C-alpha positions as CSV (number, residue, x, y, z in Angstrom):
1,M,5.0,21.4,-6.4
2,F,7.3,19.2,-4.3
3,M,4.5,18.4,-1.8
4,D,2.1,17.4,-4.7
5,E,4.7,15.0,-6.1
6,V,5.3,13.4,-2.6
7,E,1.5,12.9,-2.2
8,Q,1.2,11.5,-5.8
9,T,3.7,8.7,-4.9
10,T,1.0,7.3,-2.6
11,A,-1.7,7.1,-5.3
12,F,-0.9,3.6,-6.3
13,W,-1.0,2.3,-2.7
14,L,-4.3,4.1,-2.1
15,W,-5.8,2.7,-5.3
16,S,-4.7,-0.8,-4.4
17,K,-5.9,-0.6,-0.9
18,Y,-9.3,1.0,-1.4
19,A,-10.4,0.1,-5.0
20,S,-9.2,-3.5,-5.0
21,K,-12.1,-4.6,-2.7
22,Y,-14.6,-3.4,-5.3
23,R,-12.8,-5.2,-8.0
24,Q,-14.0,-8.6,-6.8
25,E,-17.6,-7.3,-6.5
26,N,-17.7,-6.0,-10.1
27,D,-16.3,-8.7,-12.3
28,G,-17.7,-7.0,-15.4
29,L,-15.5,-4.0,-14.7
30,E,-12.3,-5.9,-14.4
31,Y,-10.8,-4.4,-17.6
32,Y,-11.5,-0.9,-16.4
33,F,-10.1,-1.5,-13.0
34,Q,-6.9,-2.8,-14.7
35,T,-6.7,0.3,-16.9
36,F,-7.0,2.6,-13.8
37,L,-4.6,0.5,-11.9
38,I,-2.0,0.8,-14.6
39,S,-2.6,4.6,-14.9
40,V,-2.3,5.2,-11.1
41,F,0.8,2.9,-11.1
42,H,2.4,5.0,-13.8
43,S,1.6,8.3,-12.2
44,S,3.1,7.1,-8.9
45,L,6.3,5.9,-10.5
46,L,6.5,9.1,-12.5
47,S,6.4,11.1,-9.3
48,V,9.1,8.8,-7.8
49,R,11.2,9.5,-10.9
50,K,10.6,13.3,-10.7
51,L,11.5,13.4,-7.0
52,N,14.6,11.4,-7.6
53,D,15.7,14.0,-10.2
54,F,14.8,16.8,-7.7
55,F,17.1,15.3,-5.1
56,T,20.0,14.5,-7.5
57,D,22.7,16.9,-8.6
58,G,24.0,16.4,-12.1
59,K,22.6,17.0,-15.5
60,S,19.7,19.4,-15.5
61,R,18.1,21.7,-18.0
62,S,17.4,25.4,-17.7
63,G,14.3,25.8,-15.5
64,D,14.8,22.5,-13.6
65,I,14.1,22.8,-9.9
66,K,16.5,21.0,-7.6
67,A,16.5,20.6,-3.8
68,S,19.9,22.3,-3.7
69,R,18.1,25.6,-4.7
70,Y,16.7,25.5,-1.2
71,G,20.1,24.9,0.4
72,F,19.7,21.1,0.7
73,K,23.2,19.6,0.6
74,Y,22.4,15.8,0.4
75,M,22.1,15.6,-3.4
76,T,23.0,12.0,-4.2
77,S,20.3,10.0,-5.9
78,P,17.9,8.3,-3.4
79,L,17.5,5.4,-5.9
80,D,20.3,3.1,-6.9
81,S,21.4,3.0,-10.5
82,S,19.5,-0.2,-11.4
83,A,16.2,1.3,-10.0
84,Q,16.8,4.5,-12.0
85,K,17.4,2.5,-15.2
86,K,14.3,0.4,-14.7
87,L,12.2,3.5,-14.1
88,N,13.6,5.2,-17.2
89,K,13.1,2.2,-19.4
90,Y,9.6,1.5,-18.2
91,L,8.3,5.1,-18.1
92,A,10.1,7.3,-20.5
93,H,10.3,5.3,-23.7
94,M,8.4,2.7,-25.6
95,T,10.9,-0.1,-25.8
96,I,11.0,-3.9,-25.8
97,E,12.9,-3.8,-22.5
98,G,10.1,-1.5,-21.1
99,E,7.4,-3.9,-22.2
100,N,9.2,-6.8,-20.6
101,L,9.5,-4.7,-17.4
102,R,5.7,-4.0,-17.6
103,L,5.0,-7.7,-17.3
104,Q,7.3,-8.2,-14.2
105,G,6.3,-7.7,-10.7
106,W,7.2,-4.4,-9.1
107,A,8.1,-4.0,-5.4
108,V,6.7,-0.4,-5.4
109,H,7.8,0.1,-1.8
110,D,11.4,-0.4,-2.9
111,Y,11.0,2.7,-5.0
112,A,8.9,4.8,-2.7
113,R,10.8,4.2,0.5
114,P,14.1,6.0,-0.5
115,I,12.0,8.9,-1.9
116,Y,10.0,9.2,1.3
117,L,13.1,9.1,3.5
118,R,14.9,11.8,1.4
119,S,11.7,13.9,1.3
120,F,11.5,13.6,5.1
121,E,15.1,14.9,5.4
122,F,14.3,17.7,3.0
123,C,11.3,18.8,5.1
124,Q,13.4,18.8,8.2
125,H,16.0,20.9,6.4
126,L,13.3,23.4,5.3
127,E,11.9,23.7,8.8
128,S,15.3,24.0,10.6
129,N,17.6,25.7,8.0
130,F,15.7,27.4,5.2
131,L,12.3,28.8,6.1
132,D,11.9,31.8,8.5
133,P,9.5,31.0,11.3
134,K,8.1,34.6,11.2
135,M,8.0,35.2,7.5
136,D,7.1,31.7,6.3
137,K,4.7,30.5,9.0
138,E,2.0,29.2,6.6
139,I,4.5,27.3,4.5
140,L,6.1,25.9,7.6
141,T,2.7,24.6,8.7
142,K,2.3,22.8,5.3
143,V,5.8,21.4,5.4
144,A,5.3,20.1,9.0
145,S,2.0,18.4,7.8
146,I,3.8,16.8,4.8
147,R,6.6,15.6,7.2
148,R,4.1,14.0,9.5
149,G,2.5,12.3,6.5
150,L,5.9,11.1,5.3
151,S,6.5,9.6,8.7
152,S,3.4,7.5,8.4
153,H,4.3,6.5,4.8
154,I,7.8,5.5,5.9
155,K,6.3,3.3,8.7
156,R,3.8,1.7,6.2
157,V,6.5,0.8,3.6
158,G,8.8,-0.7,6.3
159,T,12.5,-0.8,6.6
160,A,15.1,-1.5,4.0
161,N,15.2,-5.1,5.2
162,T,11.5,-5.6,5.1
163,E,10.5,-8.1,2.4
164,T,8.1,-6.4,0.0
165,K,5.5,-8.1,-2.2
166,A,6.1,-7.5,-5.9
167,I,2.9,-6.4,-7.6
168,N,2.2,-7.4,-11.1
169,V,0.2,-4.5,-12.7
170,C,-0.4,-6.3,-15.9
171,P,-1.2,-10.0,-15.1
172,S,-3.0,-10.6,-18.4
173,K,-4.0,-8.7,-21.5
174,P,-7.7,-8.1,-22.0
175,N,-9.6,-10.4,-24.2
176,N,-10.9,-8.5,-27.3
């Protein structure tokens, strides 16, 4: 489940990188491309939000899975409080504030980067402190693969000081 969520955070980047070139070629499909863009954007942000909760001690409900369950000690939120508030207002509720956020540019890397970094640390923890090399060989192979993928994602999104381009996922409303 953890690994699926990590991979889902890249969906928006993948869509933007690979589908955007077809967008210019198919002007008649612009509305549909925009619909898919927003859907992929939402799913990526939702995965960021879920992973932030996974790595954060605090309020949880019965059945919630937290990284601490696997002996992970670094359980402060990877996202700062303003980023958490923006995610919650935009994703979790239909609010006026959420609609206003929808029309703003989003520097998606600013949300993904801290999640990728914490996920990388978690994978390292699983490999060195939690999983047994003899008993959990198959899982260790998957975790190592995810860690390598995270390493490339971290390089792609840059450092904390790298200026990231804000993406406006809703530049205009469709003409009906």
